[in-house]
N, C-alpha and C positions, 0 to 999 in steps of 0.2 A: 339598519348596520349598528352593532353594539359599539359606542363611541369609544370604548376601552379597549376594542380589539387592536392587535398590533397591526400596523399599515402593512407589514411584510407578510403576516399571516393572512390578512384580508386578500391580498393580491394573489397570494398561493392558492387559497381557496377559490376565488373567481377563476382563475387560470385553469383549474381543474375541472370547471364546468364545461369546458370548450375543447375536449380533448381532440375532435375531429379537425377543428380550425387549427389548432397548434400543430396537430400531425401534417396537415396539408401545407401550411407555412414552413414548418421544418423541413419537409421533404424537398422544396424548392431551394432553401438554402444549403442543404446538404448535397444536393445535385450540383448547385452551383460551385461551392467551395471544396466539395469532396472530391471532384474530379481533377482538381488542379494538383500540381506536383507539390508535395509536402514541404512546407517552409522550415519547420523545425521537428526534430526527433523527438518523440515522447520519451520520458524517463520513468523508469519503474524502480521503486525502492523495494528490495526483496531481502529475505532472511527467515529465520525462526521468530517465534513469538517471543516477547519480553527481552528483546535485544537492543532496544532503544530506537526502534523504527518509527514510533510516534512522534517523539521529541524531534528526531531527525526530520521528518516530514513538515512538522510545524515550523522549524527553523529555517528550512529551505523555502518554504512557501512565504514565510513572513519576510526573509531577507531578500530574496530576489523577485524580479519582475517577471513572474511565471503564472501560468494558469494551474489551477487545481480545482478538483471537485469540492465546494464547500457544502455545509449542511442544507443550504437553500438550493442549490443546483441539485443536490440527491434527492430532493423532493420530486424531482422530474427525471428520475433515473431511466425512464422509458421514452424520455424525449430530452436527452442530454444537451441538444443544441440548444434548445429553448430554455433549459435551465441554466445554461452559461449566460445566454442573452439576459434572461431576466435577472439573474445575480448582477450582472454588470449594471443593469439599469438601478436596481435598488442599492447596491453597495458601492458602486463606483470601482469595483475591485480594489477597496482600500486594504491596507494591511489588516490582517485579523488580530495581531497581538495577543494572541491565546497560545498558552503553553500547558494547558490543563488537559487531562482526559481521565476516562475510568476505564481501564483495561483496553486503552485504545480508542474508545468510544467518546466523541466529543459533542454529542447531540445536545447536551445541556450547557453548551459554552457559546451559543450563538450561531446565527446563520451564515456568518462568514468564516467560522471555524472549519479547518480541512476535515474532510470525510473520507472514511476508507470506501463507502458506498459499494460494498460488496454485491448489492443486488443489481447494480448495472450489469455486472460480467455474467450473472445468472440468466440474464436474457438469452443467452447462447449455452452456457455451461451448466453442468448438473450441480446441486448442492450435496449429493450423497458422497461425492469424492471430489478432491482438489488436484491431484496429478492428472494431467491430460496428455495421452498419448497420442500418436500419429493417427491411429483407427478411429479416434473420435473427433477428428478435424475434418471440415468439410470446405469447399470452396465458398458457399454461400455466407458461413460465418466468417471466414476470413475476409471477404469482400464488405460485408456490412459493417465489422469492427473498423477496418482500414477507413472506409469511406466516412464513417461518422466521426472518428477522432482527427482525422485529416481535416474535415470541414471546420471542426471547432478550432484547430490550430491555425489553419489559413485565414480564418475570418479574424480572429483576434492577433494574429500574427505573433505568437508567442508559444513557447515549449509548454507542453502539459506534464505535470508531476503526478505520477500515480503512486499511492501508497495502499496496496491491497497485497497482503504477504502471500495469498494463494499465487500471485503471478509468478512466484518462484518456482512453482510446480507447473507452471504453464508456458515455459520457455519455448517447447516444441510448437506451440501455437503462435506466440507473441513474436517470435523470429519470422514467421511466414507472413504474418500482418506487416511487420515493421521490420525489414532485414537490417536496418541501421540505427534501431533504438538503443538507447542507453540505459544501463542497470547499475544500481548502487546496492551492493551486497553489504548489508550490515551485520557484523558479528559481534559477540560478547564471550568472555571467559565463560566456558561451559558450566562452571559451578554456579555462577551467580544467575546466569540463564535457567538453569535448572531450579535453583531456589526460588526465582521469581515466579516461575509457572506453577511451582509446587505450592507456594503462599496463595497465588491467584485461584488455584482449584480449590483449595481450603475455603476460601472467602466465598467463592461461588457456588460451592457445595457440589462439585462436579463428581460423578461417580468414578471409583477408582479403576474401573476396567474400561473407561472411555478415554480416547485421546481428546483433548480439549484444544480447540483452535485449528490451526492449520493442520490438515491431514496429509502425512506422507504416502508415498505409493503403497507401502506394506503396513498401513495402519491396522489392519485387521489382526495381523500377526502380533503387533505391539499390545493389543488389547487383551492378550492372553498371558501377559507377563505381569510381575507385580509392579507397584506404582512407581518405583525408583527406576526401574528397568525401562519402563513406559516413556516415563519423562526424557530420559537421558536418551534412549532410542529415537524418540520424536524429534529432538534436536539433531541428532548425528544424521538421521536419515533425510530430514529436510535439507540440510546443509550439503549433504552428500549429492543430492539430486541436483542440486543448483550447480554445483561443480561438474558433475557430469555433463549436464546440458549448456554450460557457459561456453563450451567450445563452438556452439552454434551462433554465439555472439560475435559480430564484426570486431576485429582487433582494434583494441583502444577505446571500445564502447563499454568496458566492464571495470567498474571502481570497487574495490573493496575496503570498507571502512571498519574500524574497530570502535565499539562504544567507548572504549577506554581512551580514545584519543579525542572525542567529542567535546571534552572540556577545554580543549586548545583551539583558539580562535582561528590560528592559522588553516585549521581544517576547512573553514569557509572558502578560503582562496582555493584550496584544492578543488572544492565542489564547484566554485565558479568557473574554474578552467575547464572542467569536465563537461558541465551543462551548457556552457556557453550562454549565459544568462547575466544581466546587469543588476547590480546591487540596487535595492529600493532606498531612497533617501528619506522616505516618510515612515520607515518602520522601527519599532522599539527594538534596540539590541538586546540580546541575551546572552548570559554566560550558562552553558550547561553544566550542571553540577554531577560529577560521578557518584552514583550511589551504589557502587559495590561495596555493600557492607554485609558481612555474614550474620544473619539473625535465625539460622538453622541450630537446633539443639546439637551437641556434640555426636549423638547417635545418628542423627538425620545427615550431618556433615560427612561422617566417616562411610556411611551407606552410599551417599552420592558420589562421593571421591572415588570409591571402589568400583562403582559402574563406570564412572568417566575414564578412569585409568585403563579400564579394559579395552578402550577403542583408540584408534588412530585418528587424532583432531588435526595433523598435519597434512597428510596426504588422502585420508579417508578411504586407504586402500586402493586407491586409482593410480598408482605407480606401480 
């Protein structure tokens, strides 16, 4: 063994040499704990890209005694129960104290940092599109997702926080898996959301005719539009779909937060009451800074405002 190899990396590598043994052990644990009544409802953070969902996810998972998929666990996205178990053994589920990311990705910030781990959901769902309608849902899918997440929740006796923004386009599936699940819908002023998506696209060199990030139901139509219309339409359609489907969520289990209120520490008390989790005493507190600052050129600002003002951001045309 290389004496300089990180012990966690070594254990991960060793674990991956025995997938069948892990699978057999995990199956027994899931059968045992997954058939029990669910002790805590899962919580899903949803919304459009660049609305502050990552910092919200980081603050919640660091401030409260909850479960979440960290980067170590995500290494075992096909054996999630084992990933959580191994993470507990190696990290003791200590606070991650990480509030950094690169376009929502935290892989470079340690094994304990919160991960979106989209690959976990692609075990059942397509990568080609993100909106999931009823005709794509089957009983086997529902039962497997429900049993696995229930097993993890019951074994550790804590609620799981998921931040994978695709979930906002999957409410028709998730509400069948977990009828009493909770959802935190994070929004941001459309101009600053659009600006952030626009700047990220330029940095990542995303083609102008391609929707970047979360794909709304009608993303193929959006790709026929100019870039300003595409970005504005993406935000609008993602949020509209969430509001269309939020009627499927149990009353009282849907919380809307605005990015602009996250710098008020009282928002944590609102979240505490919503998710019913205890504050951690060993976590580093953080003040969230509001980064709403216009950096667009005057021409870009005018064009985005024109597109934004064409749309109804209050009712999304649903009344």
